[in-house]
N, CA and C atoms as a LAMMPS dump frame, in Angstrom:
ITEM: TIMESTEP
0
ITEM: NUMBER OF ATOMS
645
ITEM: BOX BOUNDS ff ff ff
-5.0000000000000000e+02 5.0000000000000000e+02
-5.0000000000000000e+02 5.0000000000000000e+02
-5.0000000000000000e+02 5.0000000000000000e+02
ITEM: ATOMS id mol type element x y z
1 1 1 N 271.794 -369.899 -240.606
2 1 2 C 270.939 -371.011 -241.048
3 1 3 C 269.655 -371.024 -240.222
4 2 1 N 268.511 -371.183 -240.893
5 2 2 C 267.234 -371.253 -240.2
6 2 3 C 267.078 -372.623 -239.537
7 3 1 N 266.291 -372.638 -238.469
8 3 2 C 266.012 -373.877 -237.753
9 3 3 C 264.519 -374.188 -237.814
10 4 1 N 264.185 -375.444 -238.078
11 4 2 C 262.793 -375.889 -238.069
12 4 3 C 262.681 -377.149 -237.219
13 5 1 N 261.581 -377.252 -236.504
14 5 2 C 261.234 -378.485 -235.812
15 5 3 C 260.002 -379.074 -236.493
16 6 1 N 260.119 -380.306 -236.918
17 6 2 C 259.029 -380.97 -237.638
18 6 3 C 258.527 -382.14 -236.799
19 7 1 N 257.261 -382.095 -236.426
20 7 2 C 256.628 -383.207 -235.725
21 7 3 C 255.838 -384.018 -236.74
22 8 1 N 256.248 -385.264 -236.934
23 8 2 C 255.545 -386.185 -237.821
24 8 3 C 254.589 -387.005 -236.969
25 9 1 N 253.301 -386.753 -237.13
26 9 2 C 252.284 -387.489 -236.393
27 9 3 C 251.899 -388.685 -237.254
28 10 1 N 252.114 -389.878 -236.701
29 10 2 C 252.045 -391.068 -237.55
30 10 3 C 251.702 -392.305 -236.738
31 11 1 N 251.29 -393.351 -237.46
32 11 2 C 251.059 -394.659 -236.847
33 11 3 C 251.753 -395.714 -237.687
34 12 1 N 252.285 -396.719 -237.009
35 12 2 C 252.982 -397.809 -237.694
36 12 3 C 252.072 -398.512 -238.695
37 13 1 N 250.764 -398.552 -238.431
38 13 2 C 249.815 -399.25 -239.302
39 13 3 C 249.526 -398.516 -240.608
40 14 1 N 249.977 -397.276 -240.713
41 14 2 C 249.613 -396.409 -241.839
42 14 3 C 250.687 -396.441 -242.926
43 15 1 N 250.392 -397.013 -244.102
44 15 2 C 251.415 -397.053 -245.157
45 15 3 C 251.785 -395.669 -245.675
46 16 1 N 250.811 -394.748 -245.679
47 16 2 C 251.098 -393.395 -246.146
48 16 3 C 252.033 -392.677 -245.183
49 17 1 N 251.991 -393.045 -243.911
50 17 2 C 252.939 -392.488 -242.95
51 17 3 C 254.357 -392.954 -243.263
52 18 1 N 254.482 -394.215 -243.669
53 18 2 C 255.798 -394.732 -244.061
54 18 3 C 256.313 -393.996 -245.288
55 19 1 N 255.445 -393.793 -246.269
56 19 2 C 255.843 -393.037 -247.454
57 19 3 C 256.254 -391.614 -247.083
58 20 1 N 255.507 -391.012 -246.171
59 20 2 C 255.832 -389.649 -245.74
60 20 3 C 257.162 -389.603 -245.012
61 21 1 N 257.425 -390.601 -244.155
62 21 2 C 258.694 -390.653 -243.439
63 21 3 C 259.857 -390.666 -244.409
64 22 1 N 259.808 -391.544 -245.392
65 22 2 C 260.91 -391.663 -246.337
66 22 3 C 261.033 -390.426 -247.228
67 23 1 N 259.909 -389.872 -247.663
68 23 2 C 259.943 -388.67 -248.499
69 23 3 C 260.442 -387.469 -247.7
70 24 1 N 259.985 -387.363 -246.454
71 24 2 C 260.402 -386.253 -245.608
72 24 3 C 261.898 -386.327 -245.317
73 25 1 N 262.396 -387.521 -245.028
74 25 2 C 263.835 -387.666 -244.776
75 25 3 C 264.649 -387.307 -246.012
76 26 1 N 264.122 -387.664 -247.173
77 26 2 C 264.813 -387.312 -248.415
78 26 3 C 264.855 -385.794 -248.585
79 27 1 N 263.733 -385.128 -248.285
80 27 2 C 263.676 -383.668 -248.386
81 27 3 C 264.629 -383.015 -247.393
82 28 1 N 264.685 -383.551 -246.178
83 28 2 C 265.582 -382.998 -245.156
84 28 3 C 267.039 -383.108 -245.597
85 29 1 N 267.391 -384.229 -246.221
86 29 2 C 268.765 -384.378 -246.723
87 29 3 C 269.063 -383.36 -247.814
88 30 1 N 268.097 -383.095 -248.656
89 30 2 C 268.289 -382.116 -249.729
90 30 3 C 268.501 -380.709 -249.188
91 31 1 N 267.919 -380.434 -248.013
92 31 2 C 267.952 -379.079 -247.457
93 31 3 C 268.999 -378.906 -246.364
94 32 1 N 269.814 -379.921 -246.121
95 32 2 C 270.685 -379.885 -244.948
96 32 3 C 271.705 -378.758 -244.989
97 33 1 N 272.033 -378.228 -246.168
98 33 2 C 272.973 -377.108 -246.249
99 33 3 C 272.277 -375.767 -246.088
100 34 1 N 270.931 -375.775 -246.075
101 34 2 C 270.162 -374.528 -245.972
102 34 3 C 269.42 -374.374 -244.655
103 35 1 N 268.887 -375.49 -244.149
104 35 2 C 267.994 -375.429 -242.994
105 35 3 C 268.362 -376.55 -242.018
106 36 1 N 268.457 -376.213 -240.745
107 36 2 C 268.678 -377.226 -239.708
108 36 3 C 267.311 -377.728 -239.247
109 37 1 N 267.009 -378.978 -239.544
110 37 2 C 265.666 -379.519 -239.291
111 37 3 C 265.746 -380.635 -238.262
112 38 1 N 264.965 -380.488 -237.205
113 38 2 C 264.833 -381.532 -236.193
114 38 3 C 263.517 -382.26 -236.431
115 39 1 N 263.594 -383.57 -236.631
116 39 2 C 262.403 -384.379 -236.883
117 39 3 C 262.058 -385.181 -235.638
118 40 1 N 260.805 -385.056 -235.204
119 40 2 C 260.311 -385.817 -234.063
120 40 3 C 259.091 -386.62 -234.496
121 41 1 N 258.947 -387.812 -233.939
122 41 2 C 257.811 -388.685 -234.255
123 41 3 C 256.805 -388.604 -233.124
124 42 1 N 255.535 -388.348 -233.46
125 42 2 C 254.487 -388.198 -232.461
126 42 3 C 253.405 -389.271 -232.671
127 43 1 N 252.738 -389.679 -231.592
128 43 2 C 251.83 -390.829 -231.67
129 43 3 C 250.429 -390.527 -232.196
130 44 1 N 249.903 -391.5 -232.915
131 44 2 C 248.51 -391.501 -233.37
132 44 3 C 248.128 -392.967 -233.561
133 45 1 N 247.016 -393.374 -232.985
134 45 2 C 246.572 -394.766 -233.113
135 45 3 C 245.41 -394.867 -234.097
136 46 1 N 245.616 -395.585 -235.177
137 46 2 C 244.536 -395.808 -236.136
138 46 3 C 243.522 -396.82 -235.62
139 47 1 N 243.996 -397.78 -234.847
140 47 2 C 243.111 -398.844 -234.357
141 47 3 C 243.27 -399.023 -232.847
142 48 1 N 242.907 -397.992 -232.068
143 48 2 C 243.128 -398.068 -230.621
144 48 3 C 242.315 -399.158 -229.931
145 49 1 N 241.231 -399.576 -230.566
146 49 2 C 240.367 -400.603 -229.962
147 49 3 C 240.572 -401.98 -230.589
148 50 1 N 241.657 -402.135 -231.338
149 50 2 C 241.927 -403.445 -231.956
150 50 3 C 242.096 -404.497 -230.873
151 51 1 N 241.46 -405.652 -231.024
152 51 2 C 241.574 -406.707 -230.011
153 51 3 C 242.936 -407.386 -230.066
154 52 1 N 243.233 -408.176 -229.049
155 52 2 C 244.446 -408.986 -229.088
156 52 3 C 244.406 -409.854 -230.332
157 53 1 N 245.477 -409.863 -231.087
158 53 2 C 245.483 -410.61 -232.341
159 53 3 C 245.176 -409.746 -233.538
160 54 1 N 244.63 -408.54 -233.299
161 54 2 C 244.421 -407.594 -234.381
162 54 3 C 243.121 -407.756 -235.141
163 55 1 N 242.972 -406.914 -236.172
164 55 2 C 241.8 -406.902 -237.04
165 55 3 C 242.194 -407.48 -238.4
166 56 1 N 241.47 -408.477 -238.921
167 56 2 C 241.816 -409.04 -240.232
168 56 3 C 241.808 -407.964 -241.323
169 57 1 N 242.86 -407.915 -242.105
170 57 2 C 243.053 -406.838 -243.071
171 57 3 C 241.895 -406.709 -244.051
172 58 1 N 241.591 -407.766 -244.763
173 58 2 C 240.596 -407.651 -245.83
174 58 3 C 239.186 -407.427 -245.274
175 59 1 N 238.853 -408.088 -244.18
176 59 2 C 237.537 -407.889 -243.574
177 59 3 C 237.387 -406.457 -243.071
178 60 1 N 238.464 -405.916 -242.494
179 60 2 C 238.432 -404.544 -241.983
180 60 3 C 238.255 -403.546 -243.127
181 61 1 N 238.961 -403.752 -244.227
182 61 2 C 238.83 -402.87 -245.383
183 61 3 C 237.417 -402.94 -245.971
184 62 1 N 236.849 -404.136 -245.981
185 62 2 C 235.486 -404.313 -246.476
186 62 3 C 234.487 -403.569 -245.592
187 63 1 N 234.62 -403.747 -244.287
188 63 2 C 233.679 -403.13 -243.351
189 63 3 C 233.827 -401.614 -243.29
190 64 1 N 235.056 -401.129 -243.309
191 64 2 C 235.29 -399.698 -243.134
192 64 3 C 235.096 -398.9 -244.412
193 65 1 N 235.523 -399.469 -245.55
194 65 2 C 235.511 -398.709 -246.797
195 65 3 C 234.633 -399.324 -247.888
196 66 1 N 234.125 -400.532 -247.644
197 66 2 C 233.306 -401.186 -248.654
198 66 3 C 234.09 -401.676 -249.856
199 67 1 N 235.375 -401.981 -249.651
200 67 2 C 236.231 -402.392 -250.762
201 67 3 C 236.284 -403.904 -250.893
202 68 1 N 236.334 -404.366 -252.124
203 68 2 C 236.499 -405.792 -252.379
204 68 3 C 237.968 -406.172 -252.192
205 69 1 N 238.224 -407.468 -252.126
206 69 2 C 239.609 -407.932 -251.995
207 69 3 C 240.442 -407.453 -253.179
208 70 1 N 239.888 -407.485 -254.374
209 70 2 C 240.613 -407.054 -255.564
210 70 3 C 240.955 -405.561 -255.487
211 71 1 N 240.014 -404.763 -255.011
212 71 2 C 240.275 -403.327 -254.878
213 71 3 C 241.354 -403.054 -253.837
214 72 1 N 241.306 -403.783 -252.755
215 72 2 C 242.32 -403.619 -251.712
216 72 3 C 243.697 -403.969 -252.254
217 73 1 N 243.797 -405.078 -252.966
218 73 2 C 245.076 -405.49 -253.522
219 73 3 C 245.588 -404.478 -254.551
220 74 1 N 244.68 -403.886 -255.318
221 74 2 C 245.073 -402.865 -256.287
222 74 3 C 245.645 -401.642 -255.566
223 75 1 N 245.017 -401.25 -254.466
224 75 2 C 245.541 -400.137 -253.678
225 75 3 C 246.911 -400.476 -253.091
226 76 1 N 247.052 -401.703 -252.634
227 76 2 C 248.339 -402.131 -252.089
228 76 3 C 249.436 -402.037 -253.145
229 77 1 N 249.105 -402.423 -254.369
230 77 2 C 250.097 -402.382 -255.449
231 77 3 C 250.537 -400.949 -255.739
232 78 1 N 249.612 -400.007 -255.684
233 78 2 C 249.953 -398.597 -255.913
234 78 3 C 250.878 -398.079 -254.812
235 79 1 N 250.554 -398.441 -253.586
236 79 2 C 251.394 -398.014 -252.466
237 79 3 C 252.789 -398.621 -252.587
238 80 1 N 252.855 -399.891 -252.956
239 80 2 C 254.154 -400.555 -253.122
240 80 3 C 254.993 -399.874 -254.191
241 81 1 N 254.348 -399.421 -255.255
242 81 2 C 255.074 -398.734 -256.325
243 81 3 C 255.65 -397.41 -255.825
244 82 1 N 254.87 -396.684 -255.024
245 82 2 C 255.377 -395.44 -254.434
246 82 3 C 256.558 -395.737 -253.507
247 83 1 N 256.427 -396.796 -252.71
248 83 2 C 257.491 -397.156 -251.79
249 83 3 C 258.774 -397.514 -252.504
250 84 1 N 258.66 -398.236 -253.61
251 84 2 C 259.839 -398.645 -254.366
252 84 3 C 260.637 -397.434 -254.85
253 85 1 N 259.939 -396.373 -255.238
254 85 2 C 260.614 -395.158 -255.707
255 85 3 C 261.389 -394.475 -254.585
256 86 1 N 260.937 -394.707 -253.341
257 86 2 C 261.591 -394.086 -252.192
258 86 3 C 262.589 -395.021 -251.513
259 87 1 N 262.722 -396.239 -252.062
260 87 2 C 263.679 -397.185 -251.506
261 87 3 C 263.139 -398.048 -250.393
262 88 1 N 261.799 -398.15 -250.286
263 88 2 C 261.201 -398.98 -249.248
264 88 3 C 260.406 -400.112 -249.893
265 89 1 N 260.501 -401.309 -249.317
266 89 2 C 259.81 -402.474 -249.862
267 89 3 C 258.55 -402.781 -249.067
268 90 1 N 257.4 -402.623 -249.711
269 90 2 C 256.125 -403.038 -249.144
270 90 3 C 255.786 -404.436 -249.644
271 91 1 N 255.479 -405.335 -248.708
272 91 2 C 254.888 -406.632 -249.048
273 91 3 C 253.52 -406.699 -248.359
274 92 1 N 252.669 -405.766 -248.731
275 92 2 C 251.437 -405.556 -247.974
276 92 3 C 250.469 -406.728 -248.042
277 93 1 N 250.521 -407.462 -249.13
278 93 2 C 249.604 -408.586 -249.279
279 93 3 C 249.956 -409.734 -248.323
280 94 1 N 251.158 -409.701 -247.756
281 94 2 C 251.557 -410.74 -246.799
282 94 3 C 250.932 -410.529 -245.417
283 95 1 N 250.549 -409.277 -245.127
284 95 2 C 250.02 -408.982 -243.793
285 95 3 C 248.641 -409.616 -243.625
286 96 1 N 248.341 -410.032 -242.433
287 96 2 C 247.028 -410.621 -242.169
288 96 3 C 246.15 -409.725 -241.303
289 97 1 N 246.785 -408.84 -240.495
290 97 2 C 246.01 -408.069 -239.522
291 97 3 C 246.543 -406.641 -239.357
292 98 1 N 245.641 -405.78 -238.879
293 98 2 C 246.013 -404.472 -238.352
294 98 3 C 246.071 -404.619 -236.829
295 99 1 N 247.124 -404.076 -236.222
296 99 2 C 247.334 -404.297 -234.796
297 99 3 C 247.209 -403.013 -233.98
298 100 1 N 247.014 -403.204 -232.698
299 100 2 C 247.067 -402.094 -231.754
300 100 3 C 248.532 -401.663 -231.622
301 101 1 N 248.786 -400.364 -231.636
302 101 2 C 250.171 -399.885 -231.659
303 101 3 C 250.537 -399.058 -230.427
304 102 1 N 249.746 -399.137 -229.375
305 102 2 C 250.003 -398.32 -228.193
306 102 3 C 251.385 -398.615 -227.605
307 103 1 N 251.745 -399.882 -227.478
308 103 2 C 253.057 -400.225 -226.925
309 103 3 C 254.19 -399.799 -227.859
310 104 1 N 253.936 -399.873 -229.15
311 104 2 C 254.939 -399.402 -230.114
312 104 3 C 255.193 -397.913 -229.928
313 105 1 N 254.124 -397.147 -229.686
314 105 2 C 254.29 -395.712 -229.45
315 105 3 C 255.011 -395.444 -228.127
316 106 1 N 254.767 -396.269 -227.121
317 106 2 C 255.466 -396.075 -225.85
318 106 3 C 256.975 -396.26 -226.03
319 107 1 N 257.345 -397.243 -226.828
320 107 2 C 258.782 -397.452 -227.063
321 107 3 C 259.393 -396.324 -227.899
322 108 1 N 258.612 -395.714 -228.758
323 108 2 C 259.124 -394.563 -229.504
324 108 3 C 259.432 -393.398 -228.562
325 109 1 N 258.654 -393.282 -227.484
326 109 2 C 258.968 -392.262 -226.485
327 109 3 C 260.291 -392.583 -225.789
328 110 1 N 260.515 -393.853 -225.489
329 110 2 C 261.793 -394.267 -224.921
330 110 3 C 262.939 -393.95 -225.874
331 111 1 N 262.741 -394.239 -227.145
332 111 2 C 263.789 -394.034 -228.142
333 111 3 C 264.137 -392.56 -228.322
334 112 1 N 263.186 -391.67 -228.035
335 112 2 C 263.442 -390.241 -228.208
336 112 3 C 264.583 -389.764 -227.321
337 113 1 N 264.692 -390.355 -226.13
338 113 2 C 265.716 -389.924 -225.179
339 113 3 C 267.133 -390.184 -225.696
340 114 1 N 267.284 -391.188 -226.542
341 114 2 C 268.609 -391.528 -227.065
342 114 3 C 268.776 -391.145 -228.535
343 115 1 N 267.81 -390.393 -229.054
344 115 2 C 267.893 -389.957 -230.447
345 115 3 C 267.732 -391.076 -231.452
346 116 1 N 266.99 -392.125 -231.064
347 116 2 C 266.846 -393.29 -231.943
348 116 3 C 265.418 -393.487 -232.452
349 117 1 N 264.61 -392.428 -232.376
350 117 2 C 263.23 -392.561 -232.818
351 117 3 C 263.113 -392.984 -234.273
352 118 1 N 263.815 -392.29 -235.155
353 118 2 C 263.705 -392.607 -236.574
354 118 3 C 264.227 -394.008 -236.868
355 119 1 N 265.332 -394.381 -236.212
356 119 2 C 265.881 -395.721 -236.412
357 119 3 C 264.872 -396.775 -235.98
358 120 1 N 264.231 -396.55 -234.832
359 120 2 C 263.235 -397.499 -234.348
360 120 3 C 262.031 -397.536 -235.265
361 121 1 N 261.571 -396.373 -235.725
362 121 2 C 260.415 -396.351 -236.616
363 121 3 C 260.719 -397.06 -237.929
364 122 1 N 261.918 -396.88 -238.452
365 122 2 C 262.31 -397.611 -239.663
366 122 3 C 262.228 -399.12 -239.419
367 123 1 N 262.728 -399.557 -238.279
368 123 2 C 262.662 -400.982 -237.974
369 123 3 C 261.242 -401.479 -237.843
370 124 1 N 260.387 -400.656 -237.248
371 124 2 C 258.991 -401.053 -237.06
372 124 3 C 258.254 -401.206 -238.383
373 125 1 N 258.39 -400.199 -239.243
374 125 2 C 257.637 -400.262 -240.491
375 125 3 C 258.159 -401.38 -241.386
376 126 1 N 259.466 -401.646 -241.312
377 126 2 C 260.012 -402.776 -242.067
378 126 3 C 259.48 -404.097 -241.513
379 127 1 N 259.429 -404.201 -240.186
380 127 2 C 258.911 -405.429 -239.569
381 127 3 C 257.474 -405.677 -239.995
382 128 1 N 256.682 -404.61 -240.05
383 128 2 C 255.26 -404.775 -240.363
384 128 3 C 254.997 -404.864 -241.861
385 129 1 N 255.435 -403.876 -242.606
386 129 2 C 255.067 -403.808 -244.023
387 129 3 C 255.916 -404.688 -244.929
388 130 1 N 257.159 -404.94 -244.545
389 130 2 C 258.021 -405.783 -245.378
390 130 3 C 257.975 -407.242 -244.941
391 131 1 N 258.062 -407.459 -243.624
392 131 2 C 258.166 -408.825 -243.104
393 131 3 C 256.87 -409.368 -242.527
394 132 1 N 255.816 -408.537 -242.477
395 132 2 C 254.483 -408.953 -242.003
396 132 3 C 254.503 -409.498 -240.581
397 133 1 N 255.305 -408.872 -239.703
398 133 2 C 255.363 -409.306 -238.308
399 133 3 C 254.31 -408.576 -237.472
400 134 1 N 253.946 -409.179 -236.366
401 134 2 C 252.954 -408.616 -235.455
402 134 3 C 253.64 -407.602 -234.544
403 135 1 N 253.484 -406.314 -234.849
404 135 2 C 254.187 -405.281 -234.084
405 135 3 C 253.428 -404.863 -232.829
406 136 1 N 252.453 -405.666 -232.419
407 136 2 C 251.887 -405.508 -231.077
408 136 3 C 252.474 -406.55 -230.126
409 137 1 N 253.145 -407.547 -230.684
410 137 2 C 253.742 -408.626 -229.9
411 137 3 C 255.008 -408.13 -229.201
412 138 1 N 255.103 -408.332 -227.896
413 138 2 C 256.225 -407.802 -227.14
414 138 3 C 257.563 -408.393 -227.568
415 139 1 N 257.586 -409.643 -227.967
416 139 2 C 258.857 -410.226 -228.418
417 139 3 C 259.323 -409.577 -229.713
418 140 1 N 258.373 -409.301 -230.595
419 140 2 C 258.719 -408.614 -231.845
420 140 3 C 259.185 -407.197 -231.549
421 141 1 N 258.458 -406.502 -230.674
422 141 2 C 258.832 -405.133 -230.319
423 141 3 C 260.228 -405.093 -229.702
424 142 1 N 260.523 -406.026 -228.821
425 142 2 C 261.836 -406.066 -228.178
426 142 3 C 262.937 -406.368 -229.192
427 143 1 N 262.649 -407.256 -230.126
428 143 2 C 263.62 -407.608 -231.153
429 143 3 C 263.949 -406.403 -232.023
430 144 1 N 262.908 -405.704 -232.46
431 144 2 C 263.121 -404.525 -233.308
432 144 3 C 263.828 -403.425 -232.52
433 145 1 N 263.463 -403.261 -231.257
434 145 2 C 264.106 -402.244 -230.424
435 145 3 C 265.591 -402.548 -230.25
436 146 1 N 265.916 -403.81 -230.024
437 146 2 C 267.318 -404.192 -229.891
438 146 3 C 268.113 -403.909 -231.152
439 147 1 N 267.518 -404.2 -232.29
440 147 2 C 268.18 -403.933 -233.573
441 147 3 C 268.368 -402.442 -233.817
442 148 1 N 267.5 -401.635 -233.19
443 148 2 C 267.602 -400.173 -233.338
444 148 3 C 268.567 -399.563 -232.335
445 149 1 N 269.155 -400.404 -231.468
446 149 2 C 270.152 -399.926 -230.527
447 149 3 C 269.623 -399.541 -229.169
448 150 1 N 268.353 -399.832 -228.868
449 150 2 C 267.822 -399.539 -227.544
450 150 3 C 268.331 -400.566 -226.541
451 151 1 N 268.513 -400.127 -225.322
452 151 2 C 268.972 -401.013 -224.258
453 151 3 C 267.908 -402.048 -223.943
454 152 1 N 268.283 -403.317 -223.888
455 152 2 C 267.314 -404.39 -223.673
456 152 3 C 266.586 -404.249 -222.339
457 153 1 N 267.31 -403.878 -221.297
458 153 2 C 266.693 -403.738 -219.979
459 153 3 C 265.689 -402.599 -219.965
460 154 1 N 266.03 -401.498 -220.641
461 154 2 C 265.099 -400.365 -220.708
462 154 3 C 263.844 -400.738 -221.484
463 155 1 N 264.025 -401.464 -222.578
464 155 2 C 262.879 -401.904 -223.378
465 155 3 C 261.975 -402.815 -222.561
466 156 1 N 262.566 -403.767 -221.87
467 156 2 C 261.78 -404.689 -221.043
468 156 3 C 261.036 -403.935 -219.953
469 157 1 N 261.687 -402.941 -219.363
470 157 2 C 261.049 -402.162 -218.305
471 157 3 C 259.8 -401.444 -218.813
472 158 1 N 259.87 -400.943 -220.033
473 158 2 C 258.7 -400.277 -220.623
474 158 3 C 257.594 -401.287 -220.914
475 159 1 N 257.951 -402.39 -221.542
476 159 2 C 256.945 -403.357 -221.978
477 159 3 C 256.283 -404.107 -220.829
478 160 1 N 256.917 -404.142 -219.68
479 160 2 C 256.337 -404.839 -218.533
480 160 3 C 255.709 -403.869 -217.534
481 161 1 N 255.499 -402.632 -217.957
482 161 2 C 254.902 -401.619 -217.088
483 161 3 C 254.01 -400.714 -217.93
484 162 1 N 253.545 -399.64 -217.318
485 162 2 C 252.778 -398.655 -218.078
486 162 3 C 253.605 -397.396 -218.336
487 163 1 N 254.921 -397.545 -218.294
488 163 2 C 255.81 -396.402 -218.537
489 163 3 C 255.52 -395.763 -219.889
490 164 1 N 255.462 -394.453 -219.921
491 164 2 C 255.189 -393.622 -221.091
492 164 3 C 253.724 -393.692 -221.56
493 165 1 N 252.884 -394.46 -220.864
494 165 2 C 251.477 -394.524 -221.264
495 165 3 C 250.823 -393.15 -221.157
496 166 1 N 251.085 -392.463 -220.054
497 166 2 C 250.51 -391.134 -219.868
498 166 3 C 250.986 -390.158 -220.921
499 167 1 N 252.274 -390.215 -221.241
500 167 2 C 252.821 -389.314 -222.257
501 167 3 C 252.166 -389.545 -223.616
502 168 1 N 251.991 -390.813 -223.989
503 168 2 C 251.38 -391.122 -225.286
504 168 3 C 249.936 -390.619 -225.33
505 169 1 N 249.183 -390.88 -224.291
506 169 2 C 247.783 -390.43 -224.274
507 169 3 C 247.69 -388.902 -224.288
508 170 1 N 248.565 -388.248 -223.527
509 170 2 C 248.556 -386.783 -223.488
510 170 3 C 248.895 -386.192 -224.842
511 171 1 N 249.887 -386.759 -225.515
512 171 2 C 250.279 -386.249 -226.827
513 171 3 C 249.181 -386.476 -227.859
514 172 1 N 248.555 -387.646 -227.815
515 172 2 C 247.476 -387.905 -228.765
516 172 3 C 246.32 -386.926 -228.553
517 173 1 N 245.971 -386.669 -227.313
518 173 2 C 244.892 -385.733 -227.022
519 173 3 C 245.27 -384.317 -227.45
520 174 1 N 246.525 -383.948 -227.24
521 174 2 C 247.001 -382.632 -227.66
522 174 3 C 246.802 -382.434 -229.158
523 175 1 N 247.168 -383.437 -229.942
524 175 2 C 247.044 -383.288 -231.392
525 175 3 C 245.594 -383.36 -231.847
526 176 1 N 244.773 -384.125 -231.153
527 176 2 C 243.33 -384.101 -231.468
528 176 3 C 242.76 -382.709 -231.225
529 177 1 N 243.186 -382.071 -230.134
530 177 2 C 242.72 -380.721 -229.827
531 177 3 C 243.152 -379.715 -230.898
532 178 1 N 244.273 -380.006 -231.538
533 178 2 C 244.75 -379.14 -232.621
534 178 3 C 244.045 -379.423 -233.941
535 179 1 N 243.168 -380.435 -233.956
536 179 2 C 242.41 -380.743 -235.163
537 179 3 C 242.961 -381.857 -236.01
538 180 1 N 243.955 -382.588 -235.503
539 180 2 C 244.512 -383.712 -236.258
540 180 3 C 243.554 -384.891 -236.168
541 181 1 N 243.005 -385.288 -237.311
542 181 2 C 242.041 -386.381 -237.349
543 181 3 C 242.508 -387.547 -238.2
544 182 1 N 243.594 -387.354 -238.905
545 182 2 C 244.119 -388.417 -239.764
546 182 3 C 245.623 -388.255 -239.868
547 183 1 N 246.263 -389.295 -240.334
548 183 2 C 247.718 -389.259 -240.496
549 183 3 C 248.079 -389.784 -241.894
550 184 1 N 249.255 -389.344 -242.391
551 184 2 C 250.263 -388.531 -241.723
552 184 3 C 249.883 -387.056 -241.666
553 185 1 N 250.317 -386.401 -240.605
554 185 2 C 250.193 -384.95 -240.458
555 185 3 C 251.514 -384.423 -239.932
556 186 1 N 251.942 -383.305 -240.482
557 186 2 C 253.123 -382.613 -239.966
558 186 3 C 252.693 -381.348 -239.246
559 187 1 N 253.353 -381.069 -238.144
560 187 2 C 253.242 -379.757 -237.514
561 187 3 C 254.647 -379.195 -237.44
562 188 1 N 254.835 -378.043 -238.07
563 188 2 C 256.164 -377.458 -238.22
564 188 3 C 256.276 -376.217 -237.345
565 189 1 N 257.305 -376.212 -236.519
566 189 2 C 257.536 -375.117 -235.571
567 189 3 C 256.316 -374.842 -234.694
568 190 1 N 255.584 -375.906 -234.352
569 190 2 C 254.41 -375.806 -233.481
570 190 3 C 253.353 -374.853 -234.021
571 191 1 N 253.375 -374.604 -235.318
572 191 2 C 252.458 -373.596 -235.88
573 191 3 C 251.818 -374.023 -237.197
574 192 1 N 252.613 -374.511 -238.119
575 192 2 C 252.121 -374.84 -239.454
576 192 3 C 251.725 -376.31 -239.519
577 193 1 N 250.518 -376.574 -239.98
578 193 2 C 250.003 -377.948 -240.074
579 193 3 C 249.902 -378.358 -241.536
580 194 1 N 250.467 -379.513 -241.847
581 194 2 C 250.444 -380.058 -243.213
582 194 3 C 249.831 -381.45 -243.147
583 195 1 N 248.676 -381.638 -243.775
584 195 2 C 247.984 -382.927 -243.731
585 195 3 C 248.255 -383.73 -244.989
586 196 1 N 248.314 -385.037 -244.833
587 196 2 C 248.444 -385.931 -245.971
588 196 3 C 249.882 -386.151 -246.402
589 197 1 N 250.06 -387.206 -247.183
590 197 2 C 251.39 -387.572 -247.66
591 197 3 C 251.783 -386.725 -248.868
592 198 1 N 253.044 -386.321 -248.902
593 198 2 C 253.581 -385.525 -249.999
594 198 3 C 254.808 -386.226 -250.583
595 199 1 N 255.117 -385.981 -251.839
596 199 2 C 256.395 -386.471 -252.369
597 199 3 C 257.534 -385.659 -251.777
598 200 1 N 258.744 -386.145 -251.924
599 200 2 C 259.901 -385.46 -251.35
600 200 3 C 260.006 -384.017 -251.843
601 201 1 N 259.778 -383.811 -253.125
602 201 2 C 259.872 -382.451 -253.673
603 201 3 C 258.824 -381.538 -253.049
604 202 1 N 257.643 -382.092 -252.761
605 202 2 C 256.601 -381.303 -252.118
606 202 3 C 257.009 -380.883 -250.717
607 203 1 N 257.559 -381.818 -249.948
608 203 2 C 258.033 -381.478 -248.61
609 203 3 C 259.169 -380.463 -248.666
610 204 1 N 260.023 -380.604 -249.652
611 204 2 C 261.146 -379.672 -249.788
612 204 3 C 260.629 -378.252 -250.001
613 205 1 N 259.625 -378.109 -250.875
614 205 2 C 259.054 -376.78 -251.124
615 205 3 C 258.402 -376.216 -249.867
616 206 1 N 257.65 -377.07 -249.164
617 206 2 C 256.95 -376.623 -247.96
618 206 3 C 257.945 -376.181 -246.891
619 207 1 N 258.958 -376.98 -246.658
620 207 2 C 259.943 -376.655 -245.63
621 207 3 C 260.724 -375.393 -245.975
622 208 1 N 261.09 -375.242 -247.228
623 208 2 C 261.825 -374.046 -247.64
624 208 3 C 260.949 -372.8 -247.493
625 209 1 N 259.667 -372.938 -247.842
626 209 2 C 258.747 -371.802 -247.729
627 209 3 C 258.562 -371.384 -246.274
628 210 1 N 258.367 -372.352 -245.399
629 210 2 C 258.165 -372.033 -243.979
630 210 3 C 259.446 -371.468 -243.376
631 211 1 N 260.586 -372.003 -243.759
632 211 2 C 261.853 -371.481 -243.251
633 211 3 C 262.048 -370.022 -243.658
634 212 1 N 261.586 -369.662 -244.846
635 212 2 C 261.729 -368.289 -245.309
636 212 3 C 260.905 -367.318 -244.466
637 213 1 N 259.85 -367.844 -243.813
638 213 2 C 258.991 -367.003 -242.97
639 213 3 C 259.418 -367.022 -241.515
640 214 1 N 260.256 -367.967 -241.14
641 214 2 C 260.662 -368.098 -239.736
642 214 3 C 261.555 -366.939 -239.309
643 215 1 N 261.391 -366.537 -238.052
644 215 2 C 262.185 -365.426 -237.516
645 215 3 C 263.594 -365.897 -237.171
């Protein structure tokens, strides 16, 4: 059986990253009898300079993309429809802000040690996109981490310090050096780069093709 390592470079604020996560996991399940795939989550901040309290959703979309409220809501509806097909519920119109996710990424580094990265990321995206919670808030982060099975004391230790800050910054810089400028992006076996969100069947084809070339 061939082995692949897939690094999913993503941010909690990115709905297309959520779609990619669910589609990629579906593809991995389809290929589990053919290819042994290790999935790792890597950090990328869409709004690294977001102030405390975040950036208002509609104002940010207007300023960054020139979109009206109606256009933004139409885009949200399309994303929600894609999510529904993958079994994920987007309530994007409930959200009020885009938040800084640096602390969320630090906790994902903690979760990697116990193999709970995907579980934690699922909890995060549900908290943000389904329940419209502030995922920069430490109480929310701790709550989601606890539900994902992380040790409460370990979570508190991270959130009350700068633990994993260096790792997150180093990883983000590493991927910028590799040319990653947007998310979602996959890097497979530290060699193949796949940009943008794909449907599950698309990921399945890509993974099978790369596995066929792997030594």
